[in-house]
Phi, psi and omega in degrees: 000318181299323179298314178296328183285315191258341182295135185294334181294341180277347173068026179281143182287139172229127186246139183227153167250128186233132173250142182235172190278353180210167184301141179273137177238176182299322180298319178300311181300315181296313180298313182298317184286336182277351184102137184239133174284125180255107183304315183303325183258354182051049177204160180256135179290156175291155172300149182212172178265126179229130182225128178289131178258316178210187184308320183233017183229139178218162176254138178225136177243115181255151171242020184219155182222062177289152180302123179054035187303310184295316179299317179293319179299313180298317180301319178297336178265003178087019180243156173242138178281129177257335177206137182220121182229122174281129183247345182204143167234117184054241181267001186263113175281128185277339176061225184266020181298135176268165178305129179089348178275162176214168174217156178280142178275143178282172185305308182295316180300315181292317178298316179297318178300312179300318179300317181290323182287319188255023178282000000 
């Protein structure tokens, strides 16, 4: 089940809140959302949803999970990530979970997750 949930080929959404080292501008948002060529991996990231939250913070929704993808994308745009927090995987809001912690999914949340994974 975890493989179906997290593998990038399945195209499931993963949402993050990201803080960077300098002010975000329109060009940054446009470049990030349009897909970034990553030299190290010799591939271009999929288009994604990027929304500015504040001067140095944005929300990003990926359907791909390349190794250190967000950090690499930001670096290609001349930014450094100062904080990165995953807040959602598919329909599951992670809330205040710390690294290594878990919580049980409620009935509706679990049913929706199964529907999305096995459709």
